[in-house]
C-alpha positions in Angstrom: -142.4 -98.1 -36.2 -138.7 -98.3 -35.7 -136.6 -95.3 -36.4 -135.1 -97.3 -39.5 -138.7 -97.7 -40.9 -139.3 -93.9 -40.4 -136.0 -93.1 -42.0 -136.7 -95.4 -44.9 -140.0 -93.5 -45.4 -138.4 -90.2 -45.4 -135.6 -91.4 -47.8 -138.1 -92.8 -50.2 -140.2 -89.5 -50.2 -137.1 -87.4 -50.6 -135.8 -89.5 -53.5 -139.3 -89.3 -55.2 -139.9 -85.5 -54.7 -136.7 -84.6 -56.6 -137.6 -86.1 -60.0 -141.2 -85.0 -59.7 -140.0 -81.6 -59.2 -137.8 -81.9 -62.2 -140.6 -83.1 -64.4 -142.8 -80.2 -63.1 -140.0 -77.8 -64.1 -139.7 -79.4 -67.5 -143.3 -79.0 -68.1 -143.2 -75.4 -67.1 -140.3 -74.8 -69.5 -142.1 -76.4 -72.4 -145.0 -74.1 -71.8 -142.6 -71.1 -71.7 -141.1 -72.3 -74.9 -144.4 -72.0 -76.8 -145.5 -75.6 -76.8 -149.2 -75.4 -77.2 -151.5 -76.3 -74.5 -153.1 -79.6 -75.0 -155.2 -82.0 -73.0 -152.2 -84.3 -72.9 -149.9 -81.6 -71.3 -152.7 -80.8 -68.8 -153.0 -84.5 -67.9 -149.3 -84.7 -67.3 -149.2 -81.5 -65.3 -152.1 -82.4 -63.1 -150.6 -85.9 -62.6 -147.2 -84.6 -61.5 -149.0 -82.1 -59.1 -151.0 -84.9 -57.6 -148.0 -87.2 -57.2 -146.0 -84.5 -55.7 -148.7 -83.6 -53.1 -149.1 -87.4 -52.3 -145.4 -87.7 -51.6 -145.3 -84.6 -49.4 -148.2 -85.8 -47.4 -146.6 -89.3 -47.0 -143.4 -87.7 -45.9 -145.2 -86.0 -43.1 -147.3 -89.2 -42.2 -144.5 -91.8 -42.6 -141.3 -90.0 -42.2 -139.0 -89.7 -39.4 -140.3 -87.1 -36.7 -138.6 -85.9 -33.5 -140.2 -84.2 -30.5 -138.4 -80.9 -31.2 -139.4 -80.7 -34.8 -142.3 -78.3 -35.8 -144.4 -78.2 -39.0 -145.7 -74.9 -40.2 -149.4 -74.5 -40.5 -149.1 -73.3 -44.0 -147.2 -76.3 -45.1 -150.0 -78.7 -43.9 -152.7 -76.5 -45.5 -150.7 -76.4 -48.7 -150.4 -80.2 -48.7 -154.1 -80.8 -48.0 -155.2 -78.4 -50.6 -153.0 -80.1 -53.1 -154.2 -83.5 -52.5 -157.8 -82.5 -52.5 -157.6 -81.1 -56.1 -159.6 -83.6 -58.2 -160.5 -85.8 -55.1 -163.8 -86.4 -53.8 -162.5 -85.7 -50.3 -162.3 -82.2 -48.8 -160.0 -81.4 -45.9 -160.3 -78.6 -43.4 -157.3 -77.9 -41.1 -158.7 -75.9 -38.3 -155.6 -76.1 -36.3 -154.5 -72.4 -35.6 -150.7 -72.6 -35.1 -147.7 -74.5 -36.2 -147.7 -77.9 -34.7 -145.2 -80.6 -33.4 -144.2 -82.9 -36.1 -145.0 -85.9 -33.8 -148.8 -84.6 -33.5 -148.9 -83.8 -37.2 -147.8 -87.4 -38.1 -150.5 -88.9 -35.8 -153.1 -86.6 -37.2 -152.3 -87.4 -40.8 -152.3 -91.3 -40.1 -155.7 -90.6 -38.5 -156.7 -88.6 -41.5 -155.7 -91.8 -43.7 -157.8 -94.1 -41.4 -160.9 -91.9 -41.7 -160.5 -91.6 -45.5 -160.7 -95.3 -45.6 -164.2 -95.0 -44.5 -165.1 -92.6 -47.3 -165.1 -94.7 -50.5 -167.5 -92.2 -52.2 -165.6 -89.1 -50.8 -166.7 -86.9 -48.0 -165.5 -84.0 -45.7 -162.6 -84.4 -43.2 -162.2 -82.0 -40.5 -159.0 -81.7 -38.3 -159.1 -79.7 -35.1 -157.0 -79.2 -32.1 -158.1 -77.6 -28.9 -155.7 -77.3 -25.9 -153.5 -80.4 -27.2 -156.6 -82.6 -27.8 -157.0 -83.5 -31.4 -160.1 -84.6 -33.3 -160.1 -86.0 -36.9 -163.7 -86.1 -38.0 -165.1 -87.5 -41.4 -168.6 -87.1 -42.7 -170.6 -88.7 -45.5 -174.0 -90.2 -46.0 -172.4 -93.6 -46.8 -169.6 -94.9 -44.7 -167.7 -98.0 -44.9 -166.4 -98.9 -41.3 -164.8 -102.5 -41.4 -165.0 -103.5 -37.6 -161.8 -105.6 -38.0 -159.8 -102.3 -38.7 -161.7 -99.9 -36.3 -162.4 -101.9 -33.2 -158.7 -102.5 -32.2 -158.0 -98.7 -32.4 -159.6 -97.8 -29.1 -157.5 -100.5 -27.5 -154.2 -99.1 -28.9 -154.0 -102.0 -31.1 -154.3 -103.0 -34.8 -155.9 -105.8 -36.9 -153.9 -108.8 -38.0 -153.1 -109.2 -41.6 -153.1 -105.7 -42.7 -152.8 -105.1 -46.3 -150.4 -102.3 -47.8 -153.5 -100.1 -48.3 -154.3 -100.5 -44.6 -150.8 -99.9 -43.1 -151.9 -96.6 -41.5 -154.2 -98.7 -39.1 -151.0 -100.4 -37.8 -148.9 -97.3 -37.6 -151.4 -95.1 -35.9 -151.6 -97.0 -32.6 -147.7 -97.2 -32.6 -147.1 -93.6 -33.1 -149.7 -92.6 -30.6 -148.1 -94.9 -28.1 -144.8 -93.5 -28.8 -146.0 -89.9 -28.2 -147.9 -91.0 -25.0 -151.2 -90.3 -26.6 -154.4 -92.5 -26.1 -156.6 -93.0 -29.1 -160.5 -92.9 -29.0 -162.7 -93.9 -31.8 -166.3 -93.1 -32.2 -168.9 -93.1 -35.1 -172.4 -92.4 -36.0 -174.5 -93.2 -39.0 -172.8 -90.5 -41.2 -169.7 -89.7 -39.3 -166.5 -91.2 -37.8 -164.0 -89.6 -35.5 -160.6 -90.3 -34.1 -159.4 -88.4 -31.0 -156.1 -88.4 -29.3 
């Protein structure tokens, strides 16, 4: 991904998060002014929270990242907790410290890839041990499209990716830029990406 593409991702996320924050503040003010709680207000509140969480996730996954940038552990956990609200997917961030923004970007792109294999939901576990990362997903029913997964271990991606599959194209590029080698493995009820 060229730096311009990463900057574009950062800009889009930045421009979206501000109005979402304003909507959230407006909803909070309506609540303080005595507007009765209603299913409609609850739906709007939940939708704004979900959209904000997705934008924060995408900023980390698609935005510009430099080698000297660090992402705080609490920020990552907050984002993953927020996107799991109302989702069929649970996330466990078992990484003990703050991490390089480059590594976090690769990890979150890998999370997006393993999510693709979980159409019915499941559990995603993210761990790092002495610089080696593992993103592991588990569910009884996986959907592993060989055209998407086979190229990953070769540091490549499938041709003709759709917008919903763009992370399969970006993951090998970002890993290569960070001098990381990707490895993909799976069993009948699990899939893992390591770098």
